[in-house]
N, C-alpha and C positions, 0 to 999 in steps of 0.2 A: 886455780881449778886446772886440772889436766885437759890438754887439748883433746885427747882421745881415751877413752875408758872401755876396756873389754871386760865384760863379766862372763868367765870361762864356764861356770857350772850351772848357769841359770838356764831355764827353757826359754826358747826364742821368744823375744818380746816381753819377757818379765824379768824383774829383779826384786831382790829383798832389800830391807833397809841397811842391813850390814854392808852388802855390795855396793850400794848407792853411796852410803857414808864414806867408805874407803875411797871410792872413785872420785867423789866430789870434794873430798878433804874437809867435810864438815863432821861434827860429833853426831853419833847416833841419835840422841834425843832432838837434835834441831831438825835433822832429816825426817824422823818420825813425826814431829809435829807438822811440818810442812806437807808432807805426804797424806795426813790426815785431813788437812784443809782442803787439799786438791781432791781427795777422794769425796768429801762431803759436797763439794762443788760439782762433783760428777765428771771431772776431768780425768780421773784415774779409776781403774777397777782394783779391787782388792780382794785376794782370796787367801784364807787362812789355811794353813797346812800344818797341822802339829802346832808347834809353838812359833812358827814363822808366818809372816805375812808376805805374800807376793804380789807386787804391783805391776800393772800394764796400763797403756794409754787407753782411755774410753774416746775412740775416734769420733763416734757420733756427736757426742757432747762437745769434743774439741772443735769439730767443724761448725757447730752452732756458735760457739764463741768467735770463731774466725769469720762467720757471717756477719757478726755484729761489729767486729773491729775492722774488717776489710770488705766492704760491700762487694767488690769485684770478685775476689777470691771466694767469698761467701756464697755468692750466686751460683758458683760452679759447684761448690760442695752441696748446696741445697738441691740443685738439679741431680746430682749423683744420689744423694739420700732419697729423692722422690722415686728413683728407678729401681731401688732396692725393696 
């Protein structure tokens, strides 16, 4: 996997499957499968635009997972979410 990957034509904070597959060095069906699982788990947002799907991080749910896995970090995230 590349140490750094730049996706030039994607909107800030978003990527499509083809860009991620190229960047990560995996085949598109493999990346699509894993993105679907992460979307169903609530970790990613998916927006369909024509024939393309664009993915972004769902920070609210990601912070909930962090709260479970790392209580010290999770407490900070929970406090931040309470203020929103």
